[in-house]
C-alpha positions as CSV (number, residue, x, y, z in Angstrom):
1,M,16.4,-6.1,19.0
2,S,17.1,-5.4,22.6
3,V,18.4,-8.7,24.2
4,R,22.5,-8.2,23.6
5,Q,24.0,-11.5,22.5
6,S,27.0,-9.1,22.0
7,L,30.5,-8.8,23.4
8,L,30.1,-5.4,23.9
9,A,26.7,-5.5,25.4
10,R,27.2,-3.9,28.4
11,A,30.3,-3.3,30.8
12,T,29.9,-6.6,32.8
13,A,29.9,-8.4,29.9
14,L,33.6,-7.9,29.6
15,T,35.9,-9.8,31.8
16,V,39.4,-8.6,31.8
17,A,42.3,-10.4,33.5
18,I,43.0,-8.2,36.2
19,A,46.5,-8.8,37.9
20,T,48.1,-9.6,34.7
21,L,47.5,-6.8,32.6
22,P,49.9,-3.9,31.8
23,A,48.4,-0.6,31.9
24,S,49.1,-0.1,27.7
25,A,46.9,-3.2,27.3
26,Q,43.8,-2.0,29.4
27,T,42.2,-0.3,26.0
28,L,40.2,-2.7,24.4
29,R,39.7,-1.7,20.4
30,Y,36.7,-2.4,18.9
31,A,35.0,-2.2,15.3
32,N,31.9,-2.6,13.5
33,Q,30.6,-2.5,10.2
34,G,27.7,0.4,11.3
35,D,28.2,4.1,12.8
36,L,26.9,4.9,16.3
37,K,25.4,8.2,14.9
38,S,23.3,9.3,17.6
39,L,23.8,9.2,21.7
40,D,20.2,9.7,22.7
41,P,19.0,6.4,23.9
42,Y,15.4,6.9,22.4
43,T,16.5,7.7,18.7
44,L,16.8,4.3,17.2
45,K,15.5,0.7,18.6
46,E,18.6,-1.3,17.2
47,T,20.5,-3.4,18.5
48,T,24.3,-2.2,18.0
49,T,23.2,1.0,18.9
50,I,21.4,0.0,22.5
51,A,24.8,-2.4,23.0
52,H,26.6,1.1,23.1
53,H,24.4,3.2,25.0
54,A,24.1,0.4,27.1
55,H,28.0,1.0,27.9
56,V,26.9,4.6,29.5
57,Y,22.9,4.4,30.4
58,E,21.6,2.1,32.6
59,G,17.8,1.3,33.0
60,L,15.6,0.3,36.2
61,V,16.3,-3.5,34.9
62,T,18.4,-5.6,32.7
63,R,19.0,-8.9,31.4
64,D,21.9,-10.9,33.0
65,K,24.3,-13.6,31.6
66,D,21.5,-16.0,31.9
67,L,18.9,-13.6,30.1
68,K,16.9,-13.0,33.2
69,I,15.6,-10.0,34.3
70,V,17.7,-8.3,37.0
71,P,17.4,-5.0,38.9
72,V,19.8,-2.2,38.3
73,L,18.8,1.2,38.9
74,A,15.8,-0.7,40.7
75,E,16.8,-2.3,43.5
76,S,13.3,-4.3,43.9
77,W,10.0,-4.1,43.3
78,E,6.7,-5.7,44.4
79,I,3.3,-6.1,42.7
80,L,1.2,-4.4,45.4
81,K,-2.0,-5.8,43.3
82,P,-2.3,-7.0,39.3
83,T,-2.8,-3.1,38.4
84,Q,-0.1,-1.7,40.6
85,W,3.6,-2.3,40.8
86,R,6.2,-0.5,43.3
87,F,9.8,-0.1,42.6
88,H,12.2,0.7,45.2
89,L,15.2,2.7,43.4
90,R,18.9,2.3,44.4
91,K,20.1,5.2,46.4
92,G,23.4,6.7,46.0
93,V,23.2,6.7,42.5
94,K,24.6,9.5,40.5
95,F,24.7,10.5,36.5
96,H,28.1,11.3,34.9
97,N,27.8,15.0,35.6
98,G,27.2,14.3,39.7
99,D,23.8,14.8,39.5
100,P,21.7,12.3,42.1
101,F,19.4,10.0,40.4
102,T,16.1,10.1,42.2
103,A,12.4,9.2,41.2
104,E,11.7,12.4,39.1
105,D,14.2,11.0,36.8
106,V,12.3,7.7,36.3
107,I,9.2,9.7,36.0
108,F,10.6,12.1,33.6
109,S,12.3,9.3,31.1
110,A,9.0,7.6,31.0
111,D,7.3,10.7,29.5
112,R,10.1,11.3,27.3
113,V,10.3,7.5,26.2
114,R,6.8,7.8,25.2
115,A,7.0,10.9,23.3
116,T,7.0,12.3,19.6
117,G,10.1,11.4,18.0
118,S,11.0,8.2,20.3
119,N,11.8,4.8,18.7
120,F,11.2,3.3,22.0
121,L,7.4,3.9,22.5
122,T,6.1,0.4,23.1
123,N,8.7,-0.1,25.5
124,V,6.8,1.6,28.1
125,A,3.3,1.0,28.1
126,T,0.7,3.5,27.3
127,D,-1.5,3.2,29.8
128,A,1.5,3.0,32.5
129,K,1.1,6.0,34.7
130,F,4.6,6.4,36.9
131,V,3.6,7.9,40.2
132,K,6.3,9.5,42.7
133,V,5.7,8.1,46.5
134,D,8.9,9.8,47.3
135,D,12.6,10.2,46.5
136,Y,13.3,6.6,46.1
137,T,9.9,4.6,45.3
138,V,7.7,4.9,42.5
139,D,4.5,3.3,42.0
140,V,3.7,2.1,38.3
141,M,-0.2,2.3,37.4
142,L,-2.0,0.1,34.9
143,D,-5.2,0.2,33.6
144,S,-5.1,-3.9,33.2
145,P,-2.4,-6.4,34.5
146,N,0.9,-6.8,32.7
147,P,3.0,-9.7,33.5
148,I,5.7,-8.7,31.3
149,L,6.2,-4.9,32.5
150,V,9.7,-5.2,33.3
151,S,10.7,-7.6,30.2
152,Q,9.4,-4.9,28.2
153,W,11.8,-2.4,29.7
154,D,15.1,-3.7,28.8
155,G,16.7,-1.5,26.5
156,W,14.9,1.4,28.0
157,F,17.5,3.8,29.6
158,I,17.1,6.2,32.2
159,M,17.9,9.8,31.6
160,D,18.8,12.6,33.8
161,K,15.4,15.3,34.3
162,K,17.8,18.4,35.2
163,W,20.3,17.6,32.3
164,C,18.0,17.7,29.5
165,Q,15.9,20.7,30.4
166,E,19.3,22.2,30.9
167,N,20.2,21.5,27.5
168,N,17.3,21.7,25.2
169,S,17.0,18.1,25.2
170,V,13.3,17.2,26.8
171,A,12.2,15.7,23.9
172,P,13.4,12.9,21.9
173,T,15.5,13.0,18.8
174,P,14.0,11.3,16.2
175,A,16.0,8.6,13.8
176,S,14.9,11.0,10.7
177,A,16.3,14.3,12.3
178,T,18.7,16.3,10.1
179,S,21.0,18.5,12.7
180,P,22.1,16.6,16.0
181,S,20.4,17.6,19.6
182,Y,22.9,18.0,22.3
183,A,21.2,14.6,23.8
184,S,22.3,13.2,20.5
185,L,26.0,14.6,20.6
186,H,26.4,14.2,24.5
187,E,25.4,11.7,27.2
188,N,25.1,11.7,31.5
189,G,24.1,8.4,32.2
190,T,24.8,6.4,35.0
191,G,26.7,3.6,33.7
192,P,29.8,2.0,34.4
193,F,31.4,4.2,31.4
194,Y,31.3,7.8,30.2
195,I,32.0,9.0,26.6
196,E,35.0,11.1,26.5
197,S,34.8,12.1,23.1
198,H,32.3,11.2,20.2
199,Q,32.8,11.7,16.6
200,P,30.0,10.3,14.2
201,G,31.8,8.2,11.7
202,V,34.7,8.3,12.9
203,K,35.4,7.4,16.3
204,T,34.0,7.2,19.8
205,V,36.0,6.5,22.9
206,F,34.6,5.1,26.2
207,K,36.1,5.9,29.4
208,V,35.9,4.0,33.1
209,N,33.7,5.9,35.3
210,P,35.4,5.8,38.6
211,N,32.2,6.6,40.6
212,W,29.7,3.9,39.2
213,W,27.7,2.4,42.1
214,G,28.4,-1.3,40.8
215,K,31.3,-3.4,40.8
216,P,33.5,-3.7,37.7
217,E,34.0,-7.3,36.6
218,H,37.2,-6.1,34.3
219,N,40.1,-3.7,34.7
220,L,39.4,-1.9,31.5
221,K,40.0,1.6,31.6
222,E,38.9,2.5,27.9
223,I,37.0,0.9,24.8
224,D,37.9,2.8,21.5
225,F,35.2,2.6,18.8
226,T,35.9,2.8,15.2
227,P,33.2,2.1,12.5
228,I,34.6,0.4,9.6
229,A,32.2,-0.4,6.7
230,S,34.6,-1.7,4.5
231,A,34.2,-5.8,5.3
232,A,38.3,-6.3,3.9
233,T,39.5,-3.4,5.8
234,R,37.6,-4.6,9.0
235,V,39.0,-8.0,8.7
236,A,42.6,-6.5,7.7
237,A,42.8,-4.5,11.3
238,L,41.9,-7.6,13.0
239,L,44.6,-9.5,11.7
240,S,47.2,-6.4,11.2
241,G,46.3,-6.4,15.3
242,E,45.0,-2.5,14.8
243,V,41.8,-3.5,16.5
244,D,40.9,-6.4,19.0
245,V,37.5,-7.2,17.9
246,I,35.2,-6.9,14.8
247,E,31.7,-7.3,14.1
248,P,30.5,-8.7,11.9
249,V,33.4,-11.3,10.3
250,P,32.1,-11.6,6.5
251,I,31.0,-15.0,6.2
252,Q,33.5,-15.7,3.4
253,D,36.3,-14.5,5.7
254,I,35.5,-16.7,8.3
255,E,37.6,-19.6,7.5
256,R,40.9,-17.3,6.7
257,V,40.5,-15.7,9.9
258,N,40.7,-18.8,11.9
259,A,43.5,-20.2,9.7
260,S,45.6,-17.0,10.6
261,G,47.1,-17.7,13.9
262,I,46.4,-14.3,15.0
263,A,42.6,-14.4,15.8
264,K,39.4,-16.7,15.8
265,V,35.6,-16.2,15.0
266,L,33.1,-16.9,17.1
267,T,29.8,-17.9,15.6
268,G,26.5,-18.8,16.9
269,P,22.6,-18.3,16.8
270,E,20.7,-15.0,17.5
271,L,17.6,-14.3,18.3
272,R,16.7,-11.8,15.3
273,T,14.6,-12.4,12.6
274,I,15.2,-11.2,9.3
275,F,11.9,-10.7,7.2
276,L,10.8,-9.1,4.1
277,G,7.4,-6.4,4.4
278,M,5.4,-5.0,2.0
279,D,3.8,-1.7,1.8
280,Q,-0.2,-2.8,2.5
281,T,-1.6,0.5,3.5
282,R,-1.5,2.8,1.0
283,D,-3.9,3.0,-2.3
284,E,-0.9,3.2,-4.8
285,L,2.9,2.3,-3.7
286,L,5.3,5.3,-3.4
287,Y,8.1,3.5,-5.6
288,S,6.3,1.2,-8.1
289,N,5.4,1.7,-11.9
290,V,1.9,0.1,-11.0
291,K,-0.3,3.2,-10.7
292,G,-3.8,3.6,-9.5
293,K,-3.4,0.7,-7.2
294,N,-1.3,-1.3,-5.1
295,P,-0.5,-5.1,-5.9
296,F,0.6,-6.0,-2.0
297,K,-3.1,-5.3,-0.8
298,D,-3.6,-8.3,-2.8
299,I,-3.0,-11.4,-1.0
300,R,-2.2,-13.2,-4.3
301,V,0.9,-11.0,-4.7
302,R,1.9,-11.6,-1.2
303,E,2.2,-15.3,-1.3
304,A,3.7,-15.0,-4.6
305,F,6.3,-13.0,-3.2
306,Y,6.6,-15.7,0.0
307,K,6.7,-18.7,-2.5
308,A,9.2,-17.0,-4.7
309,V,12.3,-16.9,-2.2
310,D,13.9,-20.1,-1.7
311,V,15.1,-19.4,1.7
312,D,17.1,-22.7,1.8
313,L,19.1,-21.4,-1.1
314,I,19.9,-18.4,0.8
315,Q,20.9,-20.5,3.8
316,K,22.9,-22.6,2.0
317,R,24.9,-19.8,-1.0
318,V,24.3,-16.6,0.8
319,M,24.6,-17.5,4.5
320,R,27.0,-20.4,3.9
321,G,25.0,-22.5,6.6
322,L,25.1,-19.8,9.0
323,S,21.2,-19.3,9.5
324,T,18.4,-21.0,10.5
325,P,15.3,-20.6,8.1
326,S,12.1,-19.7,9.8
327,A,8.3,-20.1,9.7
328,L,7.4,-17.4,12.2
329,M,8.4,-13.7,12.5
330,V,9.8,-14.9,16.0
331,A,13.2,-17.3,16.9
332,P,12.0,-20.6,18.2
333,P,13.7,-20.6,21.6
334,L,11.1,-17.4,22.2
335,F,7.9,-19.5,21.6
336,A,7.7,-22.8,22.6
337,L,4.9,-23.9,19.8
338,S,7.5,-22.7,16.8
339,R,8.1,-26.5,16.0
340,E,4.2,-26.6,14.9
341,F,4.9,-24.1,12.1
342,T,6.4,-25.0,8.6
343,R,7.2,-22.6,5.3
344,P,4.9,-23.0,2.6
345,K,7.1,-24.9,-0.1
346,F,9.5,-22.5,-2.2
347,D,7.2,-22.8,-5.6
348,P,8.4,-20.1,-8.4
349,D,6.1,-21.6,-11.0
350,G,3.0,-21.2,-8.3
351,A,4.1,-18.0,-7.6
352,K,4.2,-16.6,-11.6
353,K,0.8,-18.3,-11.6
354,L,-0.8,-16.5,-8.5
355,L,0.6,-13.0,-10.1
356,T,-1.2,-14.0,-13.4
357,E,-4.2,-14.6,-11.3
358,A,-4.1,-11.3,-9.4
359,G,-3.5,-9.4,-12.7
360,Y,0.1,-8.9,-13.3
361,P,1.1,-11.8,-15.9
362,S,4.2,-9.8,-16.7
363,G,4.8,-8.9,-13.3
364,F,5.9,-5.3,-12.0
365,E,8.5,-3.1,-10.8
366,V,9.0,-1.9,-7.2
367,T,11.8,-0.3,-5.1
368,M,13.1,-2.3,-2.4
369,D,14.7,-0.9,0.6
370,C,17.7,-2.5,2.2
371,P,20.3,-1.6,5.1
372,N,23.7,-2.7,3.8
373,D,25.6,-2.2,6.9
374,R,23.3,-3.8,9.4
375,Y,22.6,-7.4,9.3
376,V,24.9,-10.3,8.3
377,N,25.4,-10.4,4.8
378,D,22.3,-8.1,4.3
379,S,23.3,-6.5,1.0
380,A,23.9,-10.0,-0.7
381,I,20.7,-11.5,0.9
382,C,18.5,-8.7,-0.8
383,Q,20.6,-9.1,-4.3
384,A,19.7,-12.9,-3.8
385,V,15.9,-11.6,-3.2
386,V,16.0,-9.3,-6.5
387,G,17.0,-12.2,-8.4
388,M,14.3,-14.7,-7.1
389,L,11.6,-12.2,-7.6
390,A,12.8,-11.9,-11.2
391,R,12.3,-15.3,-12.0
392,I,8.7,-14.2,-11.3
393,G,8.8,-11.2,-13.6
394,V,9.3,-8.8,-10.8
395,K,11.5,-6.2,-11.8
396,V,12.9,-5.0,-8.2
397,D,15.3,-1.9,-8.0
398,L,17.3,-2.2,-5.0
399,L,18.3,0.7,-2.9
400,A,20.9,-0.6,-0.5
401,Q,22.4,2.4,2.2
402,P,23.9,2.8,5.2
403,K,21.9,1.9,8.2
404,Q,21.6,5.5,9.3
405,Q,20.4,6.7,5.7
406,Y,18.4,3.7,5.6
407,F,16.4,4.2,8.9
408,A,16.4,7.9,8.0
409,K,14.3,7.0,5.0
410,V,11.6,4.0,6.1
411,L,10.9,6.0,9.3
412,K,10.4,9.2,8.1
413,P,7.6,11.5,10.5
414,G,4.4,11.4,8.6
415,G,4.2,7.9,7.4
416,F,7.0,5.3,6.6
417,K,8.5,5.9,3.2
418,T,9.1,2.6,1.7
419,S,7.0,0.1,-0.7
420,F,9.1,-3.4,-0.1
421,Y,11.9,-3.9,2.4
422,M,13.9,-6.2,4.5
423,L,14.4,-5.8,8.5
424,G,15.5,-7.2,11.2
425,W,14.1,-7.9,14.4
426,T,14.7,-9.2,18.2
427,P,11.6,-8.7,20.5
428,A,12.6,-6.4,23.5
429,S,11.1,-8.4,25.7
430,S,12.0,-12.0,24.6
431,D,8.6,-12.3,24.1
432,S,6.2,-12.9,20.9
433,H,3.9,-10.2,22.2
434,N,6.5,-7.8,21.4
435,V,6.2,-9.1,17.5
436,L,2.7,-9.1,17.8
437,H,2.3,-5.9,18.7
438,D,4.9,-3.9,17.2
439,I,5.6,-5.6,13.9
440,M,2.2,-7.4,13.6
441,G,-0.1,-5.0,14.9
442,C,-2.6,-2.6,13.4
443,R,-1.2,1.1,13.0
444,D,-4.4,3.2,13.4
445,D,-5.3,1.8,16.7
446,E,-6.9,4.7,18.7
447,K,-7.0,3.1,22.1
448,D,-3.2,1.7,21.4
449,P,-1.5,4.6,19.1
450,N,1.9,2.8,20.0
451,R,0.3,-0.7,18.4
452,G,2.6,-1.4,15.6
453,E,5.3,1.1,16.4
454,A,7.4,-1.0,13.8
455,N,4.9,-2.1,11.1
456,L,6.4,-0.2,8.6
457,G,4.0,-2.0,6.0
458,G,1.0,-1.2,7.7
459,Y,-0.3,-5.1,8.0
460,C,-3.4,-5.1,9.8
461,N,-5.7,-8.0,11.0
462,R,-7.9,-6.9,13.7
463,E,-8.6,-11.0,14.8
464,L,-5.1,-10.7,15.3
465,D,-4.9,-7.5,17.8
466,V,-7.4,-8.8,19.8
467,L,-5.4,-12.2,20.5
468,T,-2.5,-9.5,21.2
469,D,-4.2,-7.9,24.0
470,K,-5.4,-11.5,25.5
471,I,-1.9,-12.7,25.6
472,L,-0.6,-9.7,27.4
473,V,-2.5,-10.3,30.5
474,E,-2.7,-13.9,30.4
475,T,-0.7,-15.8,33.4
476,D,-1.6,-19.4,32.5
477,A,1.4,-20.4,30.4
478,A,-0.6,-22.9,28.2
479,K,-3.1,-20.7,27.4
480,R,-1.0,-17.8,26.3
481,D,1.0,-20.2,23.9
482,Q,-2.4,-21.2,22.4
483,L,-3.2,-17.9,22.0
484,I,0.5,-16.8,20.7
485,K,-0.4,-19.9,18.0
486,Q,-3.5,-18.8,17.1
487,A,-2.2,-15.1,16.0
488,F,0.7,-16.3,14.4
489,E,-1.6,-18.6,12.3
490,I,-3.6,-15.6,11.3
491,G,-0.3,-13.8,10.4
492,N,1.0,-16.7,8.2
493,K,-2.5,-17.4,6.7
494,D,-2.7,-13.7,5.6
495,Y,0.8,-13.7,4.3
496,S,1.3,-11.0,6.5
497,Y,5.5,-10.5,5.8
498,V,8.1,-13.1,4.6
499,P,10.0,-14.2,7.5
500,L,13.7,-15.4,6.0
501,H,15.9,-16.9,8.9
502,Q,17.5,-16.1,12.1
503,Q,21.2,-14.8,11.3
504,A,24.1,-16.3,13.4
505,L,26.3,-13.9,14.8
506,A,30.5,-14.1,14.0
507,W,32.8,-12.1,16.2
508,G,36.2,-11.6,15.3
509,V,38.3,-11.5,17.9
510,S,42.1,-11.3,18.7
511,N,44.4,-14.3,20.2
512,K,45.1,-12.0,22.9
513,V,41.9,-11.6,24.1
514,K,40.7,-15.1,26.1
515,L,37.1,-15.8,26.0
516,T,34.6,-18.0,28.0
517,Q,31.7,-18.9,26.2
518,R,28.4,-20.3,27.6
519,A,24.9,-21.3,25.9
520,D,22.1,-19.9,27.9
521,N,18.3,-20.6,26.0
522,E,20.2,-21.7,23.1
523,V,21.9,-18.2,22.5
524,L,25.6,-18.1,22.6
525,L,27.3,-15.4,25.0
526,Y,30.9,-14.6,25.2
527,W,32.8,-12.7,27.7
528,A,36.2,-11.6,26.8
529,T,39.5,-11.5,28.7
530,K,42.2,-10.1,27.1
531,Q,45.8,-11.0,27.6
532,E,49.3,-10.1,26.8
């Protein structure tokens, strides 16, 4: 989820014409369908939330405009030996409250991001031991080589140890927290913006950090973020000039916005894969009329669900062409051999037969968890799936909720609380290993307790895990691709998930904002220049 193909991904992605802007035009007003609930950068691994945090927090590394890993708070690094990396930290950096950034903050953040309550457990490997060499040098010691170490760190932000200790925020704030922590309502990063005010559900105001160590590529003074859940209200705000940028534009409104003469819509492919997952762990589903057993433990039921879903119809009718049906749990640009995979054909009759063979000739009932303000047309996709499953006798009770309630439910401590769900995932490392480890890995691995961090349904195949571990340390690209292929073949054979598609981005942008468009690695990126 952390490769941010978004206009507001980070301050350096906003380029505003410096010489021509009057002072009144130096505020960029942005609206999104979802809210920014927590300012704690370890609470929720969700792309939009990470993008907002990236205004104020920074990591040791990040991705540049070409999606390449580049230094940020780590000025440089070298590999002393395959299991020892040395990082040289940037000097003269200060947190927003004036505290100096040092090695102590890196070590503290490495511990905090891996602590109970964090949703970023796999960004920093369990075996990574951070050792202070001096105030501006840190060694990372590993049990085994990890050639993608720094790629995994994209989206891991560094926090101020002293500030966290003083404000009772040493522990991360979990997504399911019922009361906010100090860190969830306040920030203290090193980034190019600081937050002047934060009213969850209402408005968040970002102000330029005048003491930022970097060189701004904009002349913005302020970014005002307002969550607008209603699609119609969001579009109306753009067309009335109330806001400058909205995301997403409802697919059905794209033509209207483009014809308005006031704004335009930018669309392009994204690396996020939208998929369906099933509880394959519990002996009895939490939310179903089937008692005493779990239908999803039967591969025939999982195959039936897969073959009952018509992804081409979803692409045509729901997404109006703005999606790419997927045979894998990873986007094609991230895996060279993805073209060798094809989806099983849509086959509702075959699906019905499989359910009968599994002992459910009349189908069964199950609740489906779905966000309604997170992905492009997310609620409509889930409604389409409900209708498709009804054709094979499965009655789905759709529970569509705002993303904050959705994630608080499905990520509830003590066990993921869902029987059937839709989710989207962008690999934090832009690498297949992330999907195989975080989404498809067994959750009960004693040697690697963070494996399966986002595996809500508990799918497990030890052979896949063995391949995943080999993939992590393999440095030969061709051999590595073959290992990845074998792992995905196992997952597909097991009908572990039902991949749907990679969605398209749809940004609504005022004509007062001049845009430069680039295509890097088949992902469209945009930078804005606001004009009067």
